[in-house]
C-alpha positions as CSV (number, residue, x, y, z in Angstrom):
1,M,131.6,183.1,126.0
2,S,127.8,182.2,126.0
3,V,126.7,180.1,123.5
4,Q,123.3,178.4,123.2
5,S,122.7,174.9,121.8
6,A,120.7,175.5,118.3
7,A,119.0,172.2,119.0
8,A,117.1,174.2,121.9
9,D,116.3,177.0,119.4
10,V,114.6,175.0,116.7
11,D,111.2,173.0,115.9
12,V,110.4,170.8,113.2
13,D,108.1,172.7,110.9
14,L,105.9,169.6,109.8
15,R,103.8,171.6,107.2
16,Q,107.6,172.6,105.4
17,L,108.6,169.2,105.8
18,F,105.4,167.4,104.2
19,A,105.4,169.9,101.7
20,S,108.5,168.9,100.2
21,L,106.6,165.5,99.0
22,A,104.5,168.1,96.9
23,R,107.2,170.2,95.4
24,N,109.4,166.8,94.7
25,W,106.0,165.0,93.7
26,L,107.2,164.8,90.1
27,R,110.9,163.1,90.7
28,I,109.3,160.9,93.4
29,V,106.6,159.6,90.8
30,L,109.3,159.5,88.0
31,V,111.6,157.3,89.9
32,T,108.8,155.0,91.0
33,L,107.4,154.6,87.8
34,V,110.9,153.9,86.4
35,V,111.2,151.1,89.5
36,T,108.0,149.9,88.7
37,G,108.8,149.5,85.0
38,L,112.0,147.8,85.9
39,A,110.3,145.4,88.2
40,F,107.5,144.6,85.6
41,A,110.0,144.0,83.1
42,L,112.6,141.7,85.0
43,A,109.3,139.8,86.1
44,W,108.1,139.5,82.6
45,L,111.6,138.6,81.3
46,A,112.4,136.1,83.8
47,T,112.4,132.2,83.4
48,P,109.3,130.9,85.0
49,Y,109.4,128.3,87.2
50,Y,106.6,125.3,88.3
51,K,106.3,123.7,91.2
52,A,104.8,120.0,92.0
53,T,104.1,118.5,95.2
54,A,103.4,114.9,96.0
55,K,102.4,113.8,99.4
56,L,103.4,110.5,101.8
57,E,101.8,109.4,104.6
58,I,104.3,107.7,107.2
59,G,102.4,104.4,109.1
60,S,101.5,100.9,108.5
61,R,98.5,99.9,106.1
62,E,99.2,96.0,106.6
63,S,96.1,93.9,106.2
64,E,95.5,91.6,109.5
65,Y,95.4,88.7,107.4
66,T,98.9,89.5,106.5
67,R,100.7,90.2,109.9
68,P,102.5,87.3,111.8
69,P,100.4,85.6,114.2
70,G,100.3,86.9,117.5
71,T,100.8,90.5,116.4
72,N,98.7,93.9,115.2
73,D,99.3,97.4,114.6
74,D,99.1,98.6,118.7
75,D,102.4,96.4,119.0
76,K,104.1,98.9,116.8
77,P,105.6,102.1,118.2
78,I,103.9,105.7,116.6
79,L,106.4,107.9,114.9
80,D,106.9,111.1,116.6
81,E,108.4,114.3,115.3
82,Q,112.0,112.9,114.9
83,G,110.9,109.9,113.5
84,V,109.1,112.2,110.8
85,A,112.1,114.2,110.3
86,T,114.4,111.3,110.2
87,Q,112.2,110.3,107.2
88,V,112.4,113.6,105.8
89,Q,116.3,113.4,105.6
90,I,116.1,109.8,104.0
91,I,113.8,111.2,101.6
92,S,115.9,114.0,100.3
93,S,119.2,111.6,100.5
94,P,121.6,111.5,97.6
95,D,121.0,107.7,96.9
96,I,117.3,108.5,95.9
97,L,118.0,111.7,94.0
98,K,120.5,109.5,92.3
99,Q,118.2,107.1,91.3
100,V,115.5,109.8,90.1
101,A,118.1,111.2,88.3
102,T,119.4,108.4,86.5
103,K,115.7,107.2,85.7
104,L,114.7,110.5,84.2
105,N,118.0,111.4,82.5
106,L,118.5,114.8,83.9
107,D,122.2,114.7,83.3
108,K,121.3,115.4,79.8
109,L,119.2,118.7,80.7
110,P,121.0,122.0,81.0
111,E,118.6,123.0,84.0
112,F,120.7,120.4,85.9
113,D,123.9,120.7,84.4
114,E,125.2,124.1,83.9
115,T,128.2,122.8,81.8
116,L,125.8,121.9,78.9
117,K,124.6,125.4,77.9
118,M,126.9,127.9,79.7
119,S,126.0,131.6,79.1
120,A,128.9,133.9,78.1
121,L,128.4,135.7,81.2
122,G,128.7,132.8,83.5
123,R,132.1,132.1,81.6
124,I,133.3,135.6,82.4
125,L,132.6,135.5,86.0
126,V,134.4,132.3,85.7
127,L,137.6,133.9,84.3
128,V,137.5,136.8,86.7
129,G,137.1,134.3,89.6
130,L,134.1,135.6,90.6
131,K,132.1,132.0,90.2
132,S,133.5,128.6,90.7
133,D,134.3,126.3,87.7
134,P,131.4,124.2,87.2
135,F,133.8,121.8,85.1
136,D,135.9,121.4,88.3
137,I,132.5,119.4,89.8
138,P,132.0,116.0,88.9
139,P,128.7,115.7,86.7
140,E,126.8,113.4,89.3
141,E,127.8,116.1,91.7
142,R,126.4,119.0,89.6
143,V,122.7,117.0,89.1
144,L,122.6,116.3,92.7
145,N,123.4,120.0,93.7
146,A,120.6,121.5,91.3
147,M,118.3,118.8,92.5
148,H,118.6,120.0,95.8
149,D,118.4,123.5,95.1
150,K,114.8,122.9,93.6
151,L,113.8,120.1,96.1
152,N,111.7,120.8,99.3
153,V,110.7,118.2,101.4
154,Y,109.3,119.0,105.0
155,A,106.9,117.4,107.5
156,V,103.3,118.9,107.5
157,E,102.5,120.6,110.8
158,K,100.6,118.0,113.1
159,T,100.6,115.4,110.9
160,R,102.4,112.2,110.0
161,A,102.4,113.0,106.3
162,I,105.7,114.3,104.4
163,A,104.9,116.9,101.5
164,I,107.7,116.8,98.4
165,E,108.1,120.1,96.3
166,F,109.9,120.4,93.3
167,A,110.4,123.1,91.0
168,S,111.5,122.9,87.4
169,K,111.0,125.2,84.2
170,D,109.2,121.9,82.7
171,P,106.0,121.7,84.9
172,Q,106.0,118.2,83.6
173,L,109.3,117.5,84.6
174,A,108.5,119.0,88.1
175,A,105.7,116.6,88.2
176,D,107.7,113.7,87.1
177,V,110.5,114.3,89.7
178,A,108.2,114.5,92.8
179,N,106.3,111.3,92.1
180,G,109.7,109.9,91.2
181,I,111.0,110.8,94.7
182,A,108.4,109.4,96.7
183,I,108.0,106.4,94.3
184,A,112.0,105.5,94.9
185,Y,111.3,106.1,98.5
186,I,108.7,103.7,98.8
187,A,111.1,101.4,96.8
188,S,113.5,101.6,99.0
189,K,111.5,101.2,102.3
190,S,110.4,97.9,100.5
191,D,114.0,96.9,99.3
192,A,115.1,97.4,102.7
193,K,112.2,95.2,104.1
194,L,112.8,92.2,101.8
195,E,116.7,92.8,102.6
196,S,115.5,92.4,106.4
197,N,113.5,89.5,105.4
198,A,116.4,87.4,104.0
199,A,118.9,88.6,106.6
200,A,116.3,87.0,109.3
201,T,115.6,83.8,107.3
202,D,119.8,83.4,106.9
203,F,120.1,84.3,110.8
204,L,117.1,81.8,112.0
205,A,117.8,78.7,109.8
206,P,120.8,77.6,111.5
207,E,119.9,78.9,114.7
208,I,116.5,77.0,114.7
209,A,118.6,73.7,113.8
210,D,120.8,74.0,116.9
211,L,117.9,74.9,119.0
212,Q,116.3,71.8,118.4
213,N,119.1,69.6,119.1
214,R,119.6,71.4,122.4
215,V,115.8,71.1,123.3
216,R,116.2,67.4,122.5
217,D,119.2,67.0,124.4
218,A,117.5,69.2,127.3
219,E,114.2,66.8,127.1
220,A,116.7,63.7,127.5
221,K,118.5,64.8,130.4
222,V,114.8,65.2,132.4
223,A,113.6,61.7,131.5
224,A,116.9,60.0,132.4
225,F,117.2,61.7,135.9
226,R,113.5,61.1,136.7
227,A,114.1,57.2,136.0
228,Q,117.4,57.6,138.1
229,S,116.0,59.7,141.0
230,D,112.5,57.1,140.9
231,L,110.4,60.3,141.6
232,L,106.6,59.0,141.3
233,M,104.1,61.7,140.9
234,G,101.1,61.3,143.0
235,G,98.1,63.3,143.2
236,N,98.7,67.3,142.7
237,N,101.7,67.0,141.1
238,A,103.6,66.1,144.2
239,V,106.0,63.0,144.6
240,L,105.0,59.9,146.0
241,P,106.9,60.3,149.8
242,T,105.6,63.7,150.1
243,Q,102.2,62.9,149.6
244,Q,102.2,59.8,151.9
245,L,104.0,61.7,154.3
246,A,100.6,64.5,154.0
247,E,98.4,61.3,154.5
248,L,100.1,59.9,157.4
249,S,100.4,63.3,159.4
250,S,96.7,63.7,158.9
251,E,96.3,59.9,160.2
252,L,98.5,60.8,163.2
253,S,96.5,63.9,163.9
254,R,93.4,61.7,164.2
255,V,94.6,59.1,166.7
256,R,96.0,61.7,168.8
257,A,92.7,63.1,169.0
258,S,90.7,60.0,169.4
259,R,93.3,59.0,172.2
260,A,93.2,62.3,174.3
261,A,89.2,61.8,174.0
262,A,89.0,58.4,175.4
263,E,91.5,59.5,178.3
264,A,89.3,62.7,179.0
265,S,86.3,60.1,179.2
266,A,87.9,57.7,181.4
267,E,89.2,60.3,183.3
268,S,85.4,61.8,184.3
269,V,84.1,58.3,184.8
270,R,86.8,57.7,187.2
271,R,86.3,60.6,188.9
272,A,82.5,60.2,189.1
273,L,82.9,57.1,190.9
274,Q,85.6,57.9,193.3
275,N,83.6,60.7,194.3
276,G,80.1,59.1,194.7
277,G,78.5,61.2,192.1
278,S,76.0,60.7,189.4
279,L,76.8,59.0,186.5
280,D,73.7,60.6,184.6
281,S,76.3,63.2,183.5
282,V,78.8,61.0,182.1
283,P,78.3,60.9,178.0
284,E,79.8,57.1,178.1
285,V,77.5,56.0,180.9
286,L,74.6,57.7,179.1
287,S,75.5,55.9,176.0
288,S,75.4,52.5,178.0
289,E,72.2,50.3,177.2
290,L,72.8,48.5,180.0
291,I,73.1,50.9,182.1
292,Q,70.2,52.7,180.4
293,R,67.6,49.6,181.4
294,L,69.4,49.5,184.8
295,R,68.4,52.8,185.4
296,E,65.1,52.5,183.9
297,R,64.7,49.6,186.3
298,Q,65.7,51.5,189.5
299,V,63.2,54.2,188.3
300,E,60.3,51.7,188.7
301,L,61.9,50.1,191.9
302,R,61.6,53.7,193.4
303,A,58.4,54.5,192.4
304,N,56.9,51.0,193.9
305,I,58.6,51.8,197.2
306,A,57.0,55.4,196.8
307,D,53.3,53.8,196.2
308,L,53.7,50.9,198.9
309,S,55.3,53.6,201.1
310,T,51.4,55.2,201.5
311,T,50.3,51.9,202.9
312,L,52.7,50.1,204.3
313,L,55.8,51.1,206.9
314,D,59.3,51.0,206.2
315,N,60.0,47.6,208.1
316,H,57.4,45.8,206.0
317,P,59.0,42.9,204.0
318,R,57.8,43.7,200.8
319,I,59.1,47.4,201.1
320,R,62.5,45.7,202.2
321,A,62.8,43.8,199.5
322,L,62.0,46.3,196.9
323,K,64.7,48.7,198.7
324,S,67.2,45.6,198.4
325,Q,67.0,44.9,194.9
326,L,67.3,48.6,194.3
327,A,70.7,48.4,196.2
328,D,71.6,45.6,194.1
329,L,70.8,47.8,190.9
330,D,73.1,50.3,192.2
331,G,75.9,48.1,192.4
332,Q,75.2,47.0,189.1
333,I,75.5,50.1,187.5
334,R,78.6,50.7,189.2
335,N,80.3,47.7,187.9
336,E,78.9,48.3,184.3
337,A,80.9,52.0,185.0
338,Q,83.9,49.9,186.2
339,K,83.9,48.1,182.5
340,I,83.7,51.5,180.6
341,I,86.3,52.7,182.5
342,R,88.2,49.7,181.5
343,G,86.9,49.7,178.1
344,L,88.3,53.5,177.8
345,S,91.7,52.4,179.0
346,A,92.1,49.9,176.9
347,Q,91.2,52.2,173.9
348,V,93.5,54.7,175.2
349,Q,96.2,52.0,174.9
350,T,95.4,51.1,171.6
351,A,95.4,54.4,170.4
352,K,98.8,55.5,171.9
353,A,100.6,52.4,170.1
354,R,99.1,53.6,166.9
355,E,99.9,56.9,167.5
356,D,103.7,55.9,168.1
357,Q,103.7,53.7,164.9
358,L,102.8,56.7,162.8
359,V,105.1,59.0,164.2
360,A,107.9,56.1,163.2
361,D,106.6,56.5,159.9
362,V,106.1,59.9,159.3
363,N,109.6,60.4,160.4
364,T,110.8,57.8,158.2
365,L,108.6,59.6,155.4
366,K,110.1,62.9,156.3
367,A,113.8,61.6,155.3
368,A,112.6,60.4,152.0
369,S,110.3,63.4,151.2
370,A,113.4,65.7,151.6
371,R,115.2,63.8,149.6
372,A,112.6,63.9,147.0
373,G,112.5,67.4,147.3
374,E,116.3,67.9,146.1
375,Q,115.7,65.7,143.6
376,Q,112.7,67.7,142.4
377,V,114.5,70.7,142.7
378,Q,116.9,69.5,140.4
379,L,114.3,67.9,137.8
380,D,112.6,71.3,138.0
381,A,115.8,72.9,136.8
382,L,116.3,70.7,133.8
383,Q,112.8,70.8,133.0
384,R,112.5,74.5,132.8
385,D,116.0,74.8,130.7
386,A,114.3,72.4,128.5
387,N,110.8,74.5,128.3
388,V,113.1,77.9,127.6
389,Q,114.7,76.2,124.7
390,R,111.5,75.0,123.7
391,Q,109.6,78.4,123.6
392,Q,112.7,80.0,122.2
393,L,112.7,77.4,119.6
394,E,109.1,77.7,118.4
395,S,109.3,81.5,118.6
396,Y,111.9,81.2,116.0
397,M,110.1,78.8,113.7
398,A,107.2,81.5,113.7
399,S,109.3,83.9,112.6
400,Y,111.2,82.0,110.3
401,N,108.1,80.8,108.7
402,A,106.5,84.1,108.5
403,A,110.1,85.8,107.1
404,A,110.4,82.8,104.6
405,S,107.1,83.4,103.1
406,R,107.5,86.9,102.7
407,K,110.8,86.3,101.0
408,D,109.6,83.9,98.7
409,R,106.1,85.7,97.7
410,K,108.3,89.1,97.8
411,Y,105.8,90.7,100.2
412,S,107.2,93.6,102.1
413,P,104.7,96.0,103.4
414,V,106.0,99.3,104.1
415,A,105.5,102.1,106.7
416,A,104.8,104.8,104.0
417,S,102.2,105.2,101.2
418,L,101.7,107.8,98.6
419,I,98.6,109.6,99.2
420,A,98.8,112.5,97.2
421,Q,100.6,112.2,93.4
422,A,102.2,115.2,92.2
423,Q,99.9,117.1,89.4
424,V,101.5,119.2,86.5
425,P,101.2,122.7,87.4
426,S,99.1,124.8,85.3
427,Q,100.5,128.1,86.5
428,P,103.8,129.4,87.7
429,Y,104.8,129.8,91.3
430,F,107.5,132.2,90.0
431,P,107.4,135.3,89.0
432,K,104.3,136.6,90.0
433,I,104.3,139.7,87.6
434,G,101.4,141.2,89.8
435,P,102.7,141.1,93.7
436,I,106.5,141.7,92.4
437,T,105.3,145.2,90.4
438,G,103.0,146.0,93.4
439,A,105.8,145.5,95.9
440,A,108.3,147.3,93.8
441,A,106.0,150.4,93.3
442,A,105.1,150.3,97.0
443,A,108.7,150.0,98.1
444,S,110.1,152.7,95.6
445,L,107.3,155.1,96.5
446,L,107.6,154.8,100.4
447,L,111.8,155.0,99.9
448,M,111.6,158.3,97.6
449,A,108.8,159.9,100.2
450,I,111.3,158.8,103.3
451,G,114.0,159.9,101.4
452,T,112.8,163.4,100.6
453,L,111.6,164.0,103.9
454,L,115.2,162.9,105.5
455,G,116.8,165.4,102.9
456,E,114.4,168.0,103.9
457,L,114.8,167.0,107.6
458,F,118.7,167.1,107.5
459,S,119.2,170.0,105.4
460,G,117.5,172.3,107.6
461,R,114.7,173.6,105.7
462,A,112.3,172.1,107.7
463,M,113.6,173.6,111.0
464,R,111.5,177.0,112.1
465,P,112.6,179.2,115.7
466,A,111.4,177.7,118.4
467,P,109.0,179.7,120.6
468,G,110.8,182.0,123.1
469,A,114.2,182.0,120.6
470,R,116.4,185.0,120.5
471,F,115.5,185.8,117.1
472,E,112.6,186.4,114.9
473,S,110.9,185.2,112.0
474,I,112.3,187.1,108.7
475,E,110.2,187.7,105.6
476,Q,111.5,186.5,102.7
477,V,112.4,188.9,99.8
478,A,113.6,188.8,96.3
479,M,116.9,189.3,95.7
480,P,118.2,192.4,94.0
481,V,119.4,193.0,90.5
482,A,122.9,191.5,89.8
483,R,125.7,192.5,87.8
484,T,128.2,191.0,86.1
485,E,132.0,191.2,87.4
486,P,134.4,192.2,84.8
487,A,136.8,189.1,83.9
488,I,140.0,189.1,85.3
489,D,143.2,187.3,85.7
490,D,142.7,183.6,87.5
491,Q,145.3,185.0,90.4
492,R,143.8,188.1,90.9
493,R,139.8,187.5,89.6
494,A,136.6,188.5,92.1
495,F,135.0,185.3,93.0
496,A,131.8,185.5,91.0
497,P,130.2,182.1,90.0
498,Y,126.8,184.0,89.6
499,E,125.8,187.5,89.2
500,E,126.6,189.7,92.1
501,A,124.6,192.2,93.4
502,A,124.7,195.8,92.7
503,P,128.0,197.8,93.5
504,G,127.9,198.5,97.3
505,H,125.8,195.9,98.2
506,S,126.1,192.5,99.7
507,I,124.2,189.1,100.5
508,A,123.6,190.5,104.2
509,E,121.7,193.4,102.4
510,A,120.1,191.4,100.0
511,E,118.3,189.6,102.5
512,L,115.9,191.8,104.1
513,P,113.6,194.7,103.1
514,R,114.7,197.6,103.7
515,R,113.2,199.9,106.1
516,A,112.0,203.8,105.5
517,E,115.0,205.7,105.9
518,S,115.0,208.1,108.9
519,E,116.2,211.7,108.7
520,P,119.7,212.0,107.9
521,V,121.8,212.6,111.0
522,E,124.3,215.6,110.0
523,V,127.7,214.0,111.1
524,H,131.0,215.5,109.8
525,A,133.9,213.7,108.9
526,P,136.9,214.5,111.5
527,A,139.4,216.6,109.8
528,A,142.1,214.6,111.5
529,G,143.6,211.6,110.4
530,P,141.6,208.1,111.0
531,A,143.3,207.9,114.3
532,D,140.9,210.5,115.4
533,S,137.8,209.3,117.7
534,V,134.1,210.6,117.9
535,D,134.3,210.1,121.7
536,G,137.1,212.6,121.5
537,P,137.1,216.3,121.9
538,S,134.2,218.4,120.0
539,Q,134.9,219.0,116.9
540,P,133.5,222.0,114.8
541,G,132.0,219.8,112.6
542,K,130.2,217.8,114.6
543,S,126.4,217.4,114.8
544,A,125.0,218.8,118.3
545,L,122.1,216.4,118.2
546,E,123.1,212.3,118.3
547,P,120.4,209.6,118.7
548,R,122.6,207.8,121.1
549,Q,125.5,208.2,123.4
550,S,128.0,205.5,122.2
551,R,131.8,205.2,121.9
552,L,133.3,205.1,118.6
553,G,137.1,204.5,118.4
554,E,139.5,203.2,115.5
555,I,141.6,200.1,116.4
556,D,143.9,197.9,114.5
557,V,143.6,194.2,113.8
558,D,145.7,193.4,117.1
559,K,143.3,195.5,119.1
560,A,140.2,193.7,117.7
561,A,141.3,190.2,118.1
562,E,142.7,190.8,121.6
563,K,138.9,192.5,122.0
564,L,137.2,189.6,121.0
565,I,139.5,187.0,123.0
566,A,138.9,189.1,126.6
567,S,135.7,189.5,125.9
568,G,134.4,186.1,124.9
569,A,132.5,186.9,122.0
570,A,130.7,184.6,119.9
571,R,130.2,186.4,117.0
572,A,132.0,189.3,115.2
573,I,130.0,190.8,112.5
574,F,132.3,193.0,110.2
575,V,130.6,196.0,107.9
576,S,132.8,197.1,105.3
577,P,131.2,200.3,103.6
578,E,133.9,200.9,101.6
579,G,133.8,197.5,99.4
580,D,135.7,194.8,98.8
581,E,139.2,196.2,100.5
582,A,138.2,196.7,103.7
583,A,136.7,192.7,103.9
584,A,140.9,192.3,104.4
585,S,140.5,193.0,108.3
586,A,137.8,190.3,108.7
587,V,140.5,187.7,107.5
588,L,143.0,189.1,109.6
589,V,141.0,189.4,112.6
590,A,140.1,185.5,112.2
591,R,143.3,184.6,111.5
592,E,144.9,186.4,114.9
593,V,142.3,184.5,116.8
594,S,142.6,181.5,115.3
595,D,146.6,181.9,116.0
596,A,146.0,182.4,119.6
597,G,144.5,178.9,120.0
598,L,140.8,179.2,119.9
599,R,138.2,177.7,116.9
600,V,137.3,180.2,114.4
601,L,135.3,180.2,111.6
602,L,134.6,183.1,108.9
603,L,131.3,183.4,107.2
604,D,131.7,185.3,103.8
605,L,128.5,187.0,102.9
606,T,129.7,189.6,100.4
607,A,128.7,189.7,97.1
608,S,132.0,189.0,95.6
609,G,133.7,186.4,97.7
610,A,136.2,188.7,98.6
611,A,136.7,187.7,102.0
612,S,137.1,184.1,101.0
613,R,139.1,184.3,97.8
614,P,142.3,185.1,100.1
615,M,142.1,182.1,102.4
616,L,141.4,179.4,99.9
617,D,143.1,177.9,96.8
618,W,140.2,177.6,94.4
619,S,136.7,179.4,93.5
620,L,134.6,176.8,92.7
621,F,133.9,175.9,96.6
622,P,130.3,175.2,97.8
623,G,129.6,177.9,100.3
624,I,126.5,179.5,102.1
625,T,124.7,179.8,99.3
626,N,124.8,176.1,98.4
627,L,123.7,175.3,102.2
628,L,120.8,177.8,101.9
629,A,119.8,176.0,98.8
630,S,119.9,172.7,100.4
631,E,122.7,171.5,97.7
632,A,125.0,171.0,100.4
633,Q,125.6,170.0,104.3
634,F,127.7,171.6,106.6
635,S,130.3,169.1,106.2
636,D,130.5,170.2,102.3
637,V,130.5,174.0,102.6
638,I,133.7,174.3,105.6
639,H,137.1,174.5,104.1
640,P,140.4,174.8,105.9
641,D,142.4,178.4,105.3
642,L,145.3,178.0,103.5
643,Y,147.5,180.0,105.9
644,S,145.8,179.4,109.3
645,D,143.9,177.2,111.4
646,A,140.6,178.9,110.7
647,H,137.8,177.5,108.4
648,V,135.8,179.4,106.3
649,I,132.6,179.2,104.4
650,P,132.7,180.7,100.9
651,V,130.1,182.3,99.0
652,G,129.0,179.4,97.2
653,T,128.1,178.4,93.6
654,A,124.6,178.1,93.9
655,D,121.9,179.8,92.2
656,P,121.5,183.6,94.5
657,V,117.7,183.9,93.9
658,R,117.0,180.7,95.1
659,A,119.4,180.9,98.0
660,M,117.9,183.9,99.4
661,R,113.9,182.2,99.3
662,A,115.3,180.4,102.5
663,A,117.1,183.4,103.9
664,D,115.0,182.8,107.4
665,R,117.1,179.6,107.8
666,L,120.5,182.0,108.5
667,P,119.7,182.7,112.1
668,I,119.4,178.7,112.4
669,I,122.8,178.3,110.6
670,M,124.4,181.0,112.6
671,Q,123.3,179.3,115.8
672,S,124.6,176.1,114.7
673,L,128.5,177.5,113.6
674,T,128.7,179.3,117.3
675,T,127.7,176.1,118.9
676,A,130.4,174.4,117.0
677,Y,133.4,177.1,117.1
678,D,134.3,179.6,119.6
679,L,134.3,182.7,117.3
680,V,132.4,183.3,114.0
681,V,133.5,185.9,112.1
682,V,130.7,187.3,109.4
683,E,131.8,189.5,106.5
684,C,128.8,191.1,105.3
685,G,130.2,193.6,102.6
686,P,128.4,197.3,102.9
687,A,125.5,196.2,105.0
688,D,123.4,198.3,107.0
689,A,121.9,197.6,110.6
690,Q,118.8,196.0,109.1
691,G,121.0,193.4,107.0
692,I,122.9,192.4,110.0
693,S,120.1,192.0,112.3
694,R,119.7,188.4,111.7
695,L,123.4,187.5,112.4
696,V,123.5,188.9,115.7
697,G,123.1,187.3,119.0
698,D,124.5,186.6,122.7
699,G,128.2,187.7,122.6
700,T,127.9,189.7,119.3
701,E,130.7,192.3,118.4
702,V,129.8,194.9,115.6
703,F,133.1,196.3,114.2
704,L,133.2,198.5,111.0
705,S,136.0,198.0,108.4
706,M,138.1,201.0,107.0
707,L,140.7,202.3,105.1
708,E,140.1,205.9,105.0
709,A,137.9,208.1,107.5
710,D,135.8,209.8,104.7
711,D,132.0,210.2,104.9
712,Q,130.8,206.8,103.6
713,V,132.4,205.3,106.7
714,T,131.0,208.1,108.8
715,Q,127.8,207.9,107.6
716,A,127.6,204.0,107.9
717,A,129.1,204.4,111.5
718,V,126.0,207.0,112.5
719,K,123.5,204.2,110.9
720,L,124.6,201.7,112.7
721,I,124.7,203.4,115.9
722,E,121.0,204.9,115.3
723,N,119.5,201.2,114.5
724,G,120.5,199.9,117.8
725,Y,124.6,198.9,117.7
726,P,126.0,201.9,120.1
727,D,129.1,199.4,121.0
728,V,130.1,199.9,116.7
729,T,134.1,199.5,116.5
730,L,136.2,200.9,113.8
731,V,139.0,198.6,112.6
732,T,141.7,199.2,110.0
733,P,144.0,196.8,108.4
734,V,146.3,199.6,107.3
735,G,149.7,198.8,108.5
736,H,149.1,195.3,109.9
737,E,152.1,192.9,109.4
738,P,150.7,189.1,109.4
739,G,152.5,187.1,111.2
740,D,154.7,183.6,110.1
741,P,152.7,181.3,108.4
742,L,151.7,178.2,109.7
743,P,154.1,175.1,108.9
744,G,153.4,173.3,105.6
745,R,151.5,176.6,104.4
746,R,152.2,179.1,102.0
747,S,152.6,182.9,103.0
748,A,149.9,185.5,102.3
749,A,151.1,187.9,99.5
């Protein structure tokens, strides 16, 4: 069976979609006005609430003259976001709120205690259990709950300021409560400071007394140990043995240097004498005055010898006398050098003896200094302990004096100050009549517009055939004149919730304008019974000219059902030229196919509802006219058959004239039904080829229901063949015996 998706054959007609707003403008405007009026009335009648705001700054403002010595603002930590958030929680704590509630007698006001003036509606809600009984809550808790609901404490962004907002019906009360909370918070911080000062003095007083005794004992131990150890202090805060050891060490170094210098000088003079060298290069010889005079006399004699040698010979007595004097001078110089050597040797011996003595003294002082160092370590330990305790005592005494002075003067600077008092508000913050009314008007208008557009979209009126779909646009025509069906009993009366079409017509016929009738084709009814076929042997009364070659045979209901199942047809169009009695063929075929296990739907397009009446137990079901008029959805118009598993869409209860205005939606409805069901059976009543043109599609079989083979049936068959339906099949319900009804269903009469 070939079934094409309906979604691929339709598009959204935006013009039709938004035209629905113009068609329904009155309803949209009325609903908008009603909602706007209700919002205005509620806002006007609502109790106004006033909001007052007080602001606190979290930070110290203490004067430098009242701070304890040695402290400043830089020593105090700056509150971060968590610290400010903590202060917010403290401000909204029950202790603060209790103080304000007690001071302002809020428990006497009905605004904060519901039990003082409980409305009748509130009592009813309590009685039915929709609201908790306020009498079960303690009065103090009721007041605190009401204050919490009206209070808003928050930190101002990017500052260390805290805002306290309070709302109330009374503007003066709103300002008083906000200021009261701020003042109570500052007072609580001040009281906490005073309590802290009192606790500090109570703690420091005995600690100071104990520390004074411990400092006294520690200093006494230092003095006693110093006297016992005989530790005398020298220069540079060093004990006397250590200072003496340093001095002797310096002296020993000097003596050792002198001895080494004397030994070096004596050795140099001795080498000069032994080697016969000149003594002029020895510093000790040069420093001797006697040797210097002898050297001067020696130079003088050598000068005289040199002068006389120019005139006298070497053996001259005078020259010899001078040379003899010169030799004596050399001997004297050497003798003096020997004396210098002996003097230096004596100096070396003296220095060595002094060195030995100093070494002995240094060793003695080393032992004394070591003992003094050990004693000094003990003394320093005692001294440090005494100093630490004294420093702690001085610190405690400074803190005690500061705390005691603040306690006596009841001075307690707190790290918070009121920077903006709450002023009495002149305008309520709720309700804002203008914004509320405007928002209600805009929201209602928008919702009504959206609802109208969605309704138009879901109803299908905004759908149009897509380009390339297998059906074409259909003109909209007026409904034919309806007639009134005579009233009959409830069990067998025709289904006519509205004026029916003229006799012999159906809804399918009324949907399209009729084309000009072509020349009638003379087709003589066969003389034989209804079983004779047009395809059989030539009949004398048969016309020689036929528009198209066709096979026209008559089958029963079972054969028709088998043909539909075997061919896999998606649509079965039944035309009943004889009227409502012949519409039974469509009902019986639909039930037979449904009993075979296929999903079958029967669509009743007759004017009287003759096809759907035998399948339903009530005549006032919504149907195809309601669907076309957008008064119902698919789920509302599809009903189950009483005697099979088939479904049925009856004619419906809507105004047929209004339904026919949307007749161009019928192909879309058919496409949707063929997508959901294996077979859609359509009973069109006495419709013609033009009337069923919008119902056909891929996989369509056309049947002509008949009770008797008369001229009316023959003419209808010929017209269908001439207008493009050569495979029309005659089917008759005569002689058909329905099978057993389904369990739990009534049998068809």
